[in-house]
C-alpha positions in Angstrom: 53.6 10.6 38.2 54.7 10.2 34.6 57.5 10.9 32.1 57.1 12.6 28.7 59.7 12.0 26.0 59.8 13.7 22.7 62.1 11.5 20.5 62.5 11.2 16.8 59.5 9.2 15.8 56.7 8.8 18.3 56.2 10.9 21.4 56.3 8.7 24.4 54.4 9.1 27.7 55.0 6.7 30.6 52.7 6.9 33.6 54.7 5.4 36.4 53.3 2.9 39.0 56.0 3.6 41.6 54.6 3.8 45.1 51.0 4.2 44.3 48.4 1.7 45.6 46.3 -0.1 43.0 48.5 0.6 40.0 49.8 -2.1 37.8 53.0 -2.2 35.7 54.1 1.0 34.0 52.3 1.9 30.8 54.1 3.4 27.8 52.0 5.5 25.3 53.5 6.0 21.9 51.8 8.7 19.8 52.3 8.5 16.0 50.7 10.6 13.2 48.0 7.9 12.5 47.6 5.9 15.7 48.4 5.6 19.4 50.0 2.5 20.8 49.7 1.5 24.5 52.3 -0.9 25.9 52.4 -2.7 29.3 54.5 -5.6 30.5 52.3 -8.5 31.7 53.6 -9.2 35.2 52.8 -12.9 35.0 54.5 -13.7 31.6 57.0 -10.8 31.3 55.8 -10.2 27.7 54.9 -6.7 26.5 51.2 -6.4 25.6 50.4 -3.8 22.9 47.1 -2.2 22.0 46.9 0.1 18.9 44.1 2.7 18.6 43.3 4.7 15.5 43.0 8.5 15.9 39.2 8.0 15.5 39.1 5.4 18.3 41.2 7.6 20.5 38.8 10.5 19.9 35.8 8.3 20.8 37.5 7.1 23.9 38.3 10.6 25.0 34.7 11.7 24.5 33.4 8.7 26.3 35.2 9.6 29.5 32.9 12.6 30.0 29.6 11.1 28.8 26.9 9.3 30.7 25.9 5.7 29.8 24.4 5.5 26.3 25.1 5.0 22.7 26.8 7.8 20.8 28.3 8.7 17.4 30.7 11.5 17.0 30.4 13.6 13.9 33.8 14.2 12.2 34.6 16.8 9.6 34.8 15.4 6.1 38.2 15.5 4.4 38.9 17.7 1.5 
């Protein structure tokens, strides 16, 4: 279960932890033009933990989900 919100600024996606076994606190995903930010409240401290990924890091992560163990380098089109 998740929510998807298209606001002025970043698009927000929140996978919800309600009722599912093994899930932790809700995660908020903020998508900007140049990066993606993941936010999750630390249940022990109550503080929000943030991780920022560049678009290149996000592409590498997405590709890695479907690849077997190994070392890879994605080729990216050159700008201009």
